[in-house]
C-alpha distance (Angstrom), angle and dihedral (degrees) to the residues before:
residue distance angle dihedral
M1 . . .
S2 3.84 . .
R3 3.80 125.4 .
S4 3.81 89.6 -121.9
T5 3.74 90.7 59.0
D6 3.81 90.6 50.1
R7 3.80 89.7 49.7
I8 3.85 92.7 51.9
R9 3.79 90.1 51.3
T10 3.75 90.1 49.5
I11 3.81 93.9 49.6
M12 3.85 92.0 45.7
P13 3.81 114.6 47.4
T14 3.77 120.8 -139.6
S15 3.79 92.3 -101.5
G16 3.77 91.3 52.5
R17 3.81 92.2 51.2
T18 3.80 90.0 48.8
A19 3.82 92.2 51.3
L20 3.82 91.6 47.6
G21 3.78 90.9 50.5
A22 3.73 91.3 50.1
T23 3.79 91.6 48.3
V24 3.88 91.6 51.4
A25 3.80 91.6 45.8
G26 3.78 90.6 48.1
T27 3.83 91.0 50.5
V28 3.75 91.5 50.2
L29 3.74 92.9 47.3
T30 3.80 91.3 48.5
R31 3.79 92.3 51.4
L32 3.73 91.5 47.8
A33 3.82 90.5 49.6
T34 3.76 94.0 50.2
A35 3.79 96.8 40.5
P36 3.83 94.4 87.3
D37 3.76 89.6 53.2
R38 3.76 92.8 50.9
I39 3.81 92.1 45.1
G40 3.79 88.2 48.5
R41 3.77 90.9 53.2
V42 3.78 93.3 49.1
L43 3.78 91.1 46.8
R44 3.85 89.2 49.5
R45 3.80 91.9 53.0
R46 3.76 92.7 47.6
Y47 3.74 96.0 39.0
P48 3.78 110.0 25.8
T49 3.76 117.2 -172.1
V50 3.81 118.0 -115.1
A51 3.81 126.2 -165.4
V52 3.79 114.6 -144.6
T53 3.78 107.2 -155.1
G54 3.86 138.1 170.7
M55 3.77 140.4 113.5
T56 3.84 123.1 -66.7
G57 3.81 115.5 -70.4
V58 3.79 101.6 19.5
G59 3.81 93.1 111.9
K60 3.81 104.0 -102.3
T61 3.83 95.9 149.5
Q62 3.81 93.6 44.8
L63 3.79 90.3 51.8
A64 3.81 92.9 47.3
D65 3.82 89.0 49.1
R66 3.85 90.7 53.7
L67 3.79 92.8 45.9
S68 3.78 92.4 48.5
R69 3.89 90.5 43.4
R70 3.75 89.1 -123.6
T71 3.76 113.3 169.8
S72 3.84 103.1 171.4
G73 3.75 118.2 101.5
E74 3.74 96.6 11.3
G75 3.80 109.2 168.5
V76 3.74 129.8 94.5
A77 3.75 109.5 -52.0
E78 3.80 122.9 -147.6
V79 3.71 114.2 -91.0
G80 3.81 116.1 -102.8
S81 3.71 115.9 22.6
A82 3.79 111.6 -147.0
T83 3.82 95.4 -152.1
M84 3.78 134.5 58.5
E85 3.83 110.0 -99.7
R86 3.86 123.9 -146.8
R87 3.77 128.1 -148.7
T88 3.78 133.4 171.7
R89 3.78 129.7 -154.0
R90 3.83 117.9 -159.5
S91 3.73 131.9 -173.4
R92 3.80 133.9 -166.1
R93 3.81 88.9 -110.4
L94 3.84 91.7 67.1
H95 3.80 90.9 -106.7
G96 3.74 130.7 114.4
F97 3.83 146.8 122.3
R98 3.75 137.7 -93.8
F99 3.80 110.6 -141.8
L100 3.83 124.4 -156.7
V101 3.82 110.6 -165.9
V102 3.80 107.4 -152.9
P103 3.84 116.2 -146.6
G104 3.77 111.2 -106.9
D105 3.76 100.7 -148.5
N106 3.81 117.9 98.9
A107 3.72 95.5 -116.1
A108 3.81 135.3 121.5
T109 3.86 90.9 -95.2
R110 3.77 90.5 57.8
L111 3.75 94.9 47.9
G112 3.86 89.1 48.6
A113 3.77 90.5 51.7
L114 3.80 92.1 48.5
D115 3.86 89.3 52.5
E116 3.86 90.6 49.6
V117 3.80 96.9 51.2
F118 3.79 97.3 39.4
H119 3.83 103.2 32.2
D120 3.82 116.4 12.1
E121 3.82 96.7 42.7
P122 3.81 105.8 4.0
V123 3.73 115.7 -146.1
D124 3.78 127.4 -129.0
G125 3.83 97.2 -130.1
V126 3.79 143.3 6.0
I127 3.76 132.9 -137.8
H128 3.74 108.0 -165.4
V129 3.79 111.3 -166.5
V130 3.83 122.3 -147.7
A131 3.76 130.5 172.8
N132 3.92 107.5 -163.3
G133 3.79 89.2 -108.8
H134 3.77 93.9 -51.4
A135 3.89 97.7 109.6
T136 3.76 112.7 139.3
P137 3.88 105.3 -98.7
R138 3.78 114.5 -112.8
R139 3.79 116.5 -126.4
T140 3.83 118.0 -116.0
A141 3.77 112.4 -102.7
G142 3.81 112.5 -84.9
T143 3.82 96.1 17.1
T144 3.78 132.3 106.1
G145 3.79 131.9 -139.3
S146 3.81 130.6 37.4
G147 3.75 121.7 -28.5
T148 3.78 122.3 -121.3
A149 3.76 131.4 -138.4
T150 3.76 136.9 142.7
R151 3.77 122.2 -113.2
E152 3.78 90.3 -113.6
Q153 3.84 90.5 53.9
Q154 3.79 90.6 49.0
L155 3.83 91.9 49.7
A156 3.80 89.5 51.0
A157 3.83 91.7 48.3
E158 3.75 89.7 46.8
L159 3.84 92.1 54.5
E160 3.79 91.5 45.9
D161 3.81 89.2 52.4
W162 3.81 90.7 49.9
V163 3.81 93.4 52.0
I164 3.85 89.2 57.0
T165 3.84 92.8 47.4
S166 3.75 96.8 41.6
H167 3.83 93.3 54.9
R168 3.86 88.8 56.9
I169 3.82 91.5 46.2
A170 3.83 91.1 52.6
S171 3.86 90.7 48.1
M172 3.78 90.7 51.4
A173 3.81 94.3 45.7
V174 3.77 95.4 54.9
R175 3.81 91.6 51.8
R176 3.80 95.5 49.8
D177 3.79 123.2 92.8
R178 3.82 91.9 -148.7
P179 3.82 133.3 45.3
I180 3.73 122.7 -91.8
W181 3.79 130.0 -156.4
L182 3.75 137.0 -130.1
V183 3.80 128.2 -161.5
V184 3.80 117.9 -168.6
A185 3.82 101.2 -152.2
V186 3.78 110.5 -156.7
T187 3.79 103.1 -155.3
K188 3.85 137.4 -173.6
V189 3.82 89.7 43.4
D190 3.79 90.2 159.8
L191 3.83 87.1 75.9
Y192 3.84 93.6 59.1
A193 3.80 105.9 18.7
D194 3.80 93.8 142.1
D195 3.82 91.2 55.6
L196 3.76 98.1 40.8
D197 3.83 98.0 119.2
D198 3.79 91.7 52.0
V199 3.81 91.7 46.1
V200 3.80 93.4 50.6
R201 3.81 89.0 48.3
Y202 3.81 89.1 53.2
Y203 3.82 89.9 59.0
S204 3.82 94.2 44.0
P205 3.81 129.1 102.5
G206 3.76 113.2 -104.3
S207 3.83 93.5 22.9
G208 3.82 94.9 116.7
S209 3.78 90.3 -129.6
P210 3.86 121.1 128.4
F211 3.78 90.5 -104.7
G212 3.87 93.8 43.9
D213 3.79 90.6 50.6
K214 3.82 90.0 55.2
L215 3.85 89.6 50.6
D216 3.78 88.9 51.0
E217 3.81 89.4 52.0
L218 3.77 90.8 49.0
R219 3.82 92.3 51.5
A220 3.83 90.1 49.2
L221 3.83 91.6 50.8
A222 3.76 95.8 44.0
G223 3.76 98.6 37.8
G224 3.82 123.5 -112.3
A225 3.83 92.3 -106.9
K226 3.78 91.8 51.6
L227 3.78 99.7 52.9
S228 3.84 133.9 39.6
I229 3.70 120.3 -161.5
D230 3.82 129.3 -157.2
V231 3.78 129.8 174.5
L232 3.83 116.6 -154.9
P233 3.83 133.5 170.0
V234 3.81 117.2 -126.3
S235 3.77 138.1 177.4
S236 3.76 121.5 -163.0
R237 3.79 92.4 -163.7
G238 3.81 135.9 31.1
G239 3.73 138.7 -172.9
D240 3.74 139.3 -144.3
R241 3.78 125.5 -56.6
K242 3.79 92.0 -79.2
A243 3.80 93.1 53.8
A244 3.81 121.7 101.1
V245 3.81 88.2 -112.4
S246 3.78 117.7 22.5
T247 3.79 122.7 -147.3
K248 3.82 88.6 -105.7
G249 3.76 91.2 49.8
A250 3.85 91.9 49.3
T251 3.76 90.2 50.7
A252 3.83 90.9 49.8
L253 3.83 90.6 53.9
V254 3.77 93.5 49.6
D255 3.81 90.2 46.4
A256 3.83 90.1 52.1
L257 3.79 89.2 54.0
A258 3.78 90.5 49.7
V259 3.85 91.8 49.9
R260 3.77 91.0 50.2
M261 3.84 91.0 50.8
E262 3.77 89.7 52.2
Q263 3.82 90.4 51.4
L264 3.77 92.6 48.3
S265 3.82 91.2 49.7
G266 3.84 94.7 47.3
H267 3.81 94.7 -113.7
V268 3.82 92.3 128.4
């Protein structure tokens, strides 16, 4: 054993060395214990979680597929998924989003999914999908073929669905220590391209419409500083150049939504 080692031991008594060892060990254990939290916060900033909500048949899954650049299983999905679907969007800059597509049917699975994304593990943002009364009608249980419903019935159902969702958003917002964001995604715009400005206004705060009034109530409950609201038109599918919304135009609308999400999440 070297003389320098003996000298260190002489300068620092056994009790001091024991205390120092305990301090170092405690520091290491503390860092190890808090590491998952820090990693979780970094992951949350880079990959915020987004709830995709809306009534059955508005196109939530199709929109989440486009946002996540998912290409598998493209085709027309059955209306009304009974389980919460998950998607992930990744970019080359190590940023992205984790999407949770909440079932639209008024069933126990949907209510459980709403509790999960707004209470158990609160999300960072919400995309609420609406379709101006053009949601694909849901079949009555036990029947085959396409469902039937008037546009007025679909608008009423859409508003009822929003009331349920908005109450949960408000409850989440008041509990959070940082602001959250909401984008009302007005989809299926190819069906009413000529009236798009009026339709977007209908879904906007301060418009005086039934939906706009509910947004105003949400903002009042949550607090203006706690919740930002955007209204953007989107189209999950486009057509040829003669279509109301071309494939290129539909892609541009989805890309604009993605850019706005990146801005709201601090990625750009």
